[in-house]
N, C-alpha and C positions, 0 to 999 in steps of 0.2 A: 504494500500500500504506500502510495506517495504521501510523504509528510512535508508540510510546509513549515518554515521556521522564520523567525524574525532575527535580524542581526543588528547589533549596535556596534558602530565603529567610532571610537573616540578620536578626536582631532585636537592637537595642541599646537598652537602657533602655525596653523595651516598644514601640519604634518600628521599623518595617521600614526597612531600608537598601536602597532600590530599585536603586541603581547597582551593588550587589554581588550581585544575584540571579543565580544560575547555573542553567542548564538543560543536562541531558545526555541525548541521545537513546539512549544505550547502556543505561542501567539497566533500562527496561521490557522491551526486546527480549531483554536478557541473561537476565532472570528467565523469560520465556516459553521461550527456548531451553533453559534448564536444566530446566524442567518437562517439555518435550518429550523431552529426553534421558532423564530419569528414567522417564517412561512407556514409552519404547521399550526401555529396559534391563529393565523388568519385563514386557515382552511385551504391553503394553496398547496397543491401536490406538485412536487418537482418531477415531472415526467421526463425520463431520459430521452435524448435525441433519437436514439436508435428505434424507439417505439413509434415515432411520429412520421406518418406518410405525408400529411398535408395539414395546414392550419390556416385559419382565416382571422382577419382583424375584427375585433369587437370593441364596443364602446366601454369606457371605464365603468367598472362595477358589474359588468355582465360576465357570465361564466365563459371560459375559453371554448372555442370551437376548433376541434382538431380531430383528425381521423387516424386511427391506429393502423400501422402497417399490417398487412395480412401475411400469413405464412412466416411469422417470426420463429426463429429457432429457439429451442429451450436454452435458457441461460442460467447460470448459477446465481444464487442469492447474492453472493459476494460481488459478482460482476454487476448485477443490477444496482446494488448499494454503491459501488464505485462510480457508476455512470450517474446516479442521482446526486452523488457528492460533487461531480463535475458540474452539474447544472447549478447547484447551490454556490459553488466557487465562482462560476461565471456571474451569477447574480450579485455576489459580494463584490466583485471587481467593478461593477457598475454603480455601486453606492458612493 
């Protein structure tokens, strides 16, 4: 599973202090999980791209109009979860 991380790079007098660089794997996944919770709270399903055959524009507040692809192969739960996470990550990037 891909894990996102945040990196802090200290700078002193315009120079990077390499021995003080800190990386935290928590930040990126925390943001994705917060976005996922926000979508779930609002009743929004993060449908993975591979399931969508076509979609139509709707007015704000209306339910989405989309058609599911036919003859989808069986996928594992982990793959479906991964693809749903990708949708949520893309949503978070647009915030």
